[in-house]
Legacy VTK file of the C-alpha trace (Angstrom):
# vtk DataFile Version 3.0
C-alpha trace
ASCII
DATASET POLYDATA
POINTS 156 float
-13.427 -21.664 -5.023
-15.703 -21.434 -2.013
-15.295 -18.564 0.404
-16.945 -17.110 3.465
-16.135 -13.449 3.812
-16.452 -11.860 7.221
-16.571 -8.069 7.306
-15.145 -6.513 10.463
-15.907 -2.891 11.281
-15.664 -0.768 14.402
-15.819 2.740 15.787
-18.238 4.171 13.248
-19.320 6.803 15.805
-22.525 7.522 13.879
-20.884 7.692 10.433
-21.188 4.850 7.931
-19.411 5.808 4.735
-20.805 4.666 1.376
-17.328 3.332 0.667
-17.552 1.084 3.746
-20.917 -0.298 2.641
-19.509 -0.998 -0.825
-16.476 -2.744 0.658
-18.709 -5.005 2.768
-20.909 -6.090 -0.139
-20.299 -9.773 -0.763
-19.626 -10.520 2.896
-21.641 -13.371 4.374
-21.520 -11.848 7.896
-20.425 -8.602 9.545
-19.028 -7.995 13.020
-19.263 -4.471 14.472
-16.864 -4.176 17.419
-18.588 -1.265 19.154
-18.869 2.507 19.258
-21.689 2.213 16.740
-23.150 5.655 17.424
-26.527 5.219 15.702
-29.033 2.384 15.244
-29.313 3.363 11.561
-25.773 2.086 11.042
-26.723 -1.410 12.168
-29.832 -1.292 9.957
-27.702 -0.366 6.929
-25.213 -3.134 7.693
-28.027 -5.678 8.137
-29.140 -4.875 4.584
-25.766 -6.270 3.455
-25.397 -9.366 5.698
-26.239 -10.673 9.181
-24.645 -8.421 11.825
-23.133 -9.272 15.194
-22.520 -6.106 17.207
-21.305 -5.195 20.684
-21.616 -1.992 22.693
-18.656 0.373 22.923
-17.787 3.005 25.481
-19.565 5.796 23.555
-22.699 3.708 23.044
-24.627 5.181 25.980
-27.988 6.102 24.419
-31.027 4.044 25.534
-31.163 2.104 22.229
-27.704 0.635 22.926
-28.943 -1.325 25.953
-29.920 -4.070 23.510
-26.274 -4.443 22.452
-24.219 -6.860 24.563
-20.812 -5.878 25.935
-19.353 -9.086 24.482
-20.526 -11.596 21.911
-19.648 -15.120 20.898
-19.969 -15.664 17.155
-19.794 -19.127 15.606
-19.298 -19.136 11.827
-17.988 -21.950 9.636
-16.753 -23.902 12.695
-14.765 -20.860 13.808
-15.375 -19.494 17.295
-14.993 -15.702 17.576
-15.058 -13.607 20.757
-16.058 -9.975 20.234
-15.595 -7.052 22.622
-14.933 -3.355 22.173
-11.848 -2.772 24.297
-9.233 -5.531 24.245
-7.920 -4.148 27.537
-11.118 -5.416 29.163
-10.640 -9.016 27.998
-11.350 -11.068 31.123
-10.806 -14.591 29.838
-8.101 -16.674 28.210
-9.306 -17.041 24.607
-7.283 -20.192 23.936
-8.486 -21.927 27.107
-12.059 -20.853 26.316
-11.780 -22.398 22.835
-11.824 -19.228 20.732
-9.963 -19.072 17.431
-10.312 -15.323 16.897
-10.751 -12.263 19.127
-12.192 -9.112 17.505
-11.969 -5.726 19.214
-12.018 -2.030 18.354
-11.534 1.040 20.552
-7.967 2.055 19.638
-8.858 3.164 16.079
-5.630 1.451 14.946
-5.960 -1.338 12.364
-3.843 -4.265 13.463
-3.729 -8.001 13.882
-1.463 -10.420 15.637
-1.408 -14.027 16.728
-0.844 -15.063 20.304
-1.010 -18.551 21.740
-2.691 -19.833 18.577
-5.432 -17.167 18.648
-5.817 -14.469 15.956
-6.518 -10.984 17.358
-8.039 -8.441 14.953
-8.767 -4.740 15.336
-10.220 -3.357 12.080
-9.422 0.237 13.033
-12.014 2.981 12.843
-14.436 3.336 9.945
-16.020 6.511 11.349
-14.816 10.104 11.617
-11.063 10.555 11.346
-9.312 10.727 14.696
-5.896 12.350 14.838
-3.799 11.008 11.949
-5.049 7.430 12.270
-6.268 5.699 9.101
-9.938 5.097 8.350
-10.366 1.386 7.749
-12.219 -1.878 8.071
-11.136 -5.501 7.660
-12.200 -8.507 5.613
-11.360 -12.099 6.499
-12.087 -15.247 4.481
-12.877 -17.797 7.178
-12.428 -20.710 4.766
-8.891 -19.774 3.696
-6.342 -20.886 6.270
-3.992 -19.750 7.533
-6.210 -16.699 7.924
-5.048 -13.534 6.206
-6.597 -10.285 7.417
-7.167 -7.762 4.633
-7.409 -4.136 5.771
-9.249 -1.771 3.455
-8.448 1.931 3.700
-11.423 4.244 3.346
-11.224 7.826 2.182
-11.781 10.647 4.641
-14.567 12.211 2.551
LINES 1 157
156 0 1 2 3 4 5 6 7 8 9 10 11 12 13 14 15 16 17 18 19 20 21 22 23 24 25 26 27 28 29 30 31 32 33 34 35 36 37 38 39 40 41 42 43 44 45 46 47 48 49 50 51 52 53 54 55 56 57 58 59 60 61 62 63 64 65 66 67 68 69 70 71 72 73 74 75 76 77 78 79 80 81 82 83 84 85 86 87 88 89 90 91 92 93 94 95 96 97 98 99 100 101 102 103 104 105 106 107 108 109 110 111 112 113 114 115 116 117 118 119 120 121 122 123 124 125 126 127 128 129 130 131 132 133 134 135 136 137 138 139 140 141 142 143 144 145 146 147 148 149 150 151 152 153 154 155
């Protein structure tokens, strides 16, 4: 059976756990939805698969100027809009032709569908914040209807 696994990670805040790298192995592409924290994280992710990353609100160092605030990712005839904070979404994804919207910022893993568009927040894969889980998401773009798989990462 053919698959195209998309790894979705966000809010690493300078910490990329070995467990996260292991979980992303086998992915054909990775989206990082901002608050990267260190260019080394993107380098490590690029060793696994092509990476599409956006800048988050804590990404203020000079190196982050090369990261866009939003990105349009086209994979397997699926159009994905990526931004860090869903609250700053300034377009209608359905009208704009997007199938999926990926965001981070809240550190809460969640997904929902609205108006035919799938919204995904993988949660935070970086340092634990409050009692929120540490997680990332995997999505097989070739298996419809899409089923988002959240992977919990340990706090160590």
